[in-house]
C-alpha positions as CSV (number, residue, x, y, z in Angstrom):
1,X,79.5,40.7,-25.9
2,X,75.9,39.9,-26.8
3,X,73.9,42.8,-28.1
4,X,71.0,42.6,-25.6
5,X,73.6,42.8,-22.6
6,X,75.1,45.7,-24.1
7,X,72.1,47.5,-24.6
8,X,71.1,46.7,-20.9
9,X,74.6,48.1,-19.6
10,X,74.3,51.2,-21.6
11,X,70.7,51.9,-20.3
12,X,71.9,51.4,-16.8
13,X,74.8,53.3,-17.0
14,X,72.5,56.1,-18.2
15,X,70.2,55.4,-15.1
16,X,73.2,55.9,-12.8
17,X,73.9,59.3,-14.6
18,X,70.2,60.5,-13.5
19,X,70.8,59.8,-9.7
20,X,72.8,62.9,-9.3
21,X,70.4,64.9,-11.5
22,X,67.6,63.6,-9.3
23,X,69.6,64.5,-5.8
24,X,70.5,67.7,-7.2
25,X,66.8,68.8,-8.5
26,X,65.8,70.7,-5.7
27,X,69.1,73.1,-5.7
28,X,69.2,73.2,-9.5
29,X,65.8,72.1,-10.8
30,X,66.4,73.6,-14.4
31,X,69.8,72.0,-14.8
32,X,68.5,68.7,-13.4
33,X,65.3,68.7,-15.3
34,X,67.3,69.3,-18.4
35,X,69.8,66.4,-17.9
36,X,66.8,64.0,-17.1
37,X,65.0,64.8,-20.0
38,X,67.8,64.8,-22.5
39,X,69.0,61.4,-21.3
40,X,65.5,60.2,-21.4
41,X,65.1,61.0,-25.1
42,X,68.5,59.7,-25.8
43,X,67.9,56.2,-24.2
44,X,64.6,56.2,-25.8
45,X,66.2,56.7,-29.1
46,X,68.9,54.1,-28.6
47,X,66.3,51.2,-27.9
48,X,64.3,52.4,-31.0
49,X,67.6,52.0,-33.0
50,X,68.4,48.5,-31.6
51,X,65.0,47.4,-32.7
52,X,65.3,48.9,-35.9
53,X,68.6,47.1,-36.4
54,X,67.1,43.8,-35.3
55,X,64.5,44.0,-37.6
56,X,66.5,45.0,-40.7
57,X,69.4,42.6,-40.3
58,X,67.5,39.9,-41.9
59,X,66.2,41.8,-44.8
60,X,67.9,41.7,-48.6
61,X,70.2,44.5,-48.8
62,X,68.2,46.9,-51.0
63,X,65.4,46.7,-48.7
64,X,67.7,47.0,-45.5
65,X,69.4,50.3,-47.0
66,X,65.9,51.9,-47.5
67,X,64.7,50.4,-44.1
68,X,67.7,52.0,-42.3
69,X,67.6,55.1,-43.9
70,X,63.8,55.7,-43.3
71,X,64.5,54.7,-39.6
72,X,67.3,57.1,-39.3
73,X,65.2,59.9,-40.5
74,X,62.4,58.9,-38.6
75,X,64.3,58.6,-35.4
76,X,65.9,62.3,-36.0
77,X,62.5,63.7,-36.7
78,X,61.0,62.1,-33.4
79,X,64.0,63.4,-31.7
80,X,63.6,66.9,-33.1
81,X,59.8,67.0,-32.3
82,X,60.7,65.7,-28.7
83,X,63.4,68.4,-28.1
84,X,61.2,71.4,-29.1
85,X,58.4,70.0,-27.0
86,X,60.5,69.6,-24.1
87,X,61.8,73.2,-24.3
88,X,58.9,74.7,-25.1
89,X,56.7,73.0,-22.2
90,X,59.3,72.3,-19.5
91,X,61.9,75.2,-20.1
92,X,64.9,73.4,-18.9
93,X,68.5,74.5,-19.0
94,X,69.5,74.1,-22.6
95,X,73.0,73.1,-22.1
96,X,72.2,70.4,-19.6
97,X,69.5,69.4,-22.1
98,X,71.8,68.9,-25.1
99,X,74.5,67.1,-22.5
100,X,71.6,64.7,-21.6
101,X,70.8,63.9,-25.4
102,X,74.5,63.0,-25.6
103,X,74.1,60.7,-22.6
104,X,74.3,57.5,-24.8
105,X,77.4,58.5,-26.4
106,X,78.8,59.3,-23.0
107,X,77.8,55.5,-21.8
108,X,79.3,53.9,-24.6
109,X,82.7,55.5,-23.8
110,X,82.5,54.8,-20.3
111,X,81.5,51.1,-21.4
112,X,84.3,51.0,-23.7
113,X,86.8,52.2,-21.1
114,X,85.4,49.6,-18.6
115,X,85.7,46.9,-21.0
116,X,89.3,47.8,-21.8
117,X,90.8,47.8,-18.3
118,X,88.4,45.3,-16.6
119,X,87.7,42.7,-19.4
120,X,87.3,39.1,-18.3
C-alpha cells in the first residue's frame, strides 16, 4: 500500500473514533474532551513523523540518522508541551487524554487487522 494512502486511512480511522466522543460530549464532557484532544495531538504527531520521514529518506546515512534523532526528540518535546498545556488549560480527564494519545497506535492495529482479513 502507498504510504500516503496508509496515512490517510489511519487519519480517517482516528476521525471516526472521535465521532462517539463528540456525541457523548454533553453527558461526559471531560472524558470526551480528553479523548478528542489526545487523538488530535496523536494525529498531528503522526503527520509530522510522516513528513520527517519523507525529508530524511533521500539524505545520506549519517545525516539521516542525525535528522531522525533530532526529529524524534523535537516531536517528543512538542508533544510534552502540548500535553502539559492541554491539561493545564482545558482540564480533561487524564485517562481518556492518555488513551487519546494512543489513538494512532490503535488505528494502526485496526488497519492491520482489516488488511489481514479483508485484503484485496
